[in-house]
N, C-alpha and C positions, 0 to 999 in steps of 0.2 A: 182741829187737827183728825187726820185720818189714821185708823190702824195700819195701812200700808206703809206711812210715812214712817210710822214708828218701828215698824219691823226692819227699816233700813238701818237703824242706828243700833250702836253697839251698847254693851250694859252700861258704861260709864255715861253715855248720852242717856240712856233711858233715867239712870239716876240722877242726873241734872236737871232734865225736865221735870221729872216727878217732884224733887226738891221744890223748883220753879212754881209750879202748879200748888202745891202745897201754901207755899208763901201766898200767892194770889188768893186763893181759898181764905187764908187767915184774914188778910187784908179786908177780904168782902165780907167776911163775919163780924169785922170790926165796924165797918161802915153801916152793916145791918143794925149792929146793935145801938149805933149813935143815931140812926135814922137819916143817915146821909147816901144810902144806896138808891140810886135813881133807877137802875134797870136790874130788876129781880132775875132776870134770865141768865145773867151772867153766872149766879150761882149754879144753875142747873147744869150749864155748860162747863165749868170748871170740874163739877163733880164727876160727871161723865167723861171728860179728859183724863182725870185721875184714875178712875176704874179702866179705862183703855190703855194707860200706861202700866198699870199694875199686871193687867192681862198679859199683855205682850211680854213683861217681865217673866211671868211665869211659864209662858210659852217658850221662852227662852233658856230658862233655868230646866226645864223638861227634856230640851233637845240635847244639853251638854251633858 
Protein backbone atom coordinates (compact mmCIF):
# COMPACT_ATOMS: atom_id res chain seq x y z
CA UNK A 1 0.00 0.00 0.00
CA UNK A 2 1.26 3.45 -0.87
CA UNK A 3 1.16 6.58 1.24
CA UNK A 4 -0.72 8.40 -1.52
CA UNK A 5 -3.53 5.83 -1.25
CA UNK A 6 -3.65 6.31 2.50
CA UNK A 7 -3.82 10.10 2.24
CA UNK A 8 -7.07 9.78 0.29
CA UNK A 9 -8.77 8.00 3.20
CA UNK A 10 -10.51 9.78 6.05
CA UNK A 11 -9.61 9.34 9.72
CA UNK A 12 -12.07 6.49 10.27
CA UNK A 13 -10.74 4.66 7.22
CA UNK A 14 -7.21 5.02 8.52
CA UNK A 15 -8.21 3.70 11.95
CA UNK A 16 -9.87 0.68 10.31
CA UNK A 17 -6.79 0.06 8.18
CA UNK A 18 -4.50 0.31 11.22
CA UNK A 19 -6.67 -2.11 13.20
CA UNK A 20 -6.63 -4.61 10.34
CA UNK A 21 -2.86 -4.36 9.98
CA UNK A 22 -2.34 -4.87 13.72
CA UNK A 23 -4.51 -7.98 13.61
CA UNK A 24 -2.48 -9.24 10.66
CA UNK A 25 0.75 -8.55 12.52
CA UNK A 26 -0.51 -10.46 15.54
CA UNK A 27 -1.42 -13.43 13.36
CA UNK A 28 2.00 -13.40 11.74
CA UNK A 29 3.71 -13.25 15.14
CA UNK A 30 1.71 -16.28 16.26
CA UNK A 31 2.69 -18.15 13.11
CA UNK A 32 6.31 -17.19 13.71
CA UNK A 33 6.26 -18.45 17.29
CA UNK A 34 4.71 -21.78 16.26
CA UNK A 35 7.15 -22.06 13.34
CA UNK A 36 4.38 -22.04 10.75
CA UNK A 37 5.39 -18.82 9.02
CA UNK A 38 6.71 -19.61 5.56
CA UNK A 39 7.37 -16.11 4.21
CA UNK A 40 9.28 -13.96 6.70
CA UNK A 41 9.17 -10.91 4.45
CA UNK A 42 5.48 -10.50 5.31
CA UNK A 43 6.50 -9.35 8.80
CA UNK A 44 8.60 -6.52 7.39
CA UNK A 45 5.90 -5.48 4.92
CA UNK A 46 3.18 -5.33 7.56
CA UNK A 47 5.43 -3.45 10.00
CA UNK A 48 6.20 -0.81 7.37
CA UNK A 49 2.53 -0.52 6.38
CA UNK A 50 1.65 0.12 10.03
CA UNK A 51 4.28 2.86 10.15
CA UNK A 52 2.88 4.42 6.96
CA UNK A 53 -0.65 4.48 8.35
CA UNK A 54 0.49 6.00 11.64
CA UNK A 55 2.53 8.64 9.78
CA UNK A 56 -0.44 9.67 7.65
CA UNK A 57 -2.66 9.76 10.75
CA UNK A 58 -0.20 12.15 12.43
CA UNK A 59 -0.04 14.29 9.30
CA UNK A 60 -3.82 14.58 9.24
CA UNK A 61 -3.94 15.36 12.96
CA UNK A 62 -1.46 18.18 12.45
CA UNK A 63 -3.49 19.71 9.62
CA UNK A 64 -6.75 19.85 11.56
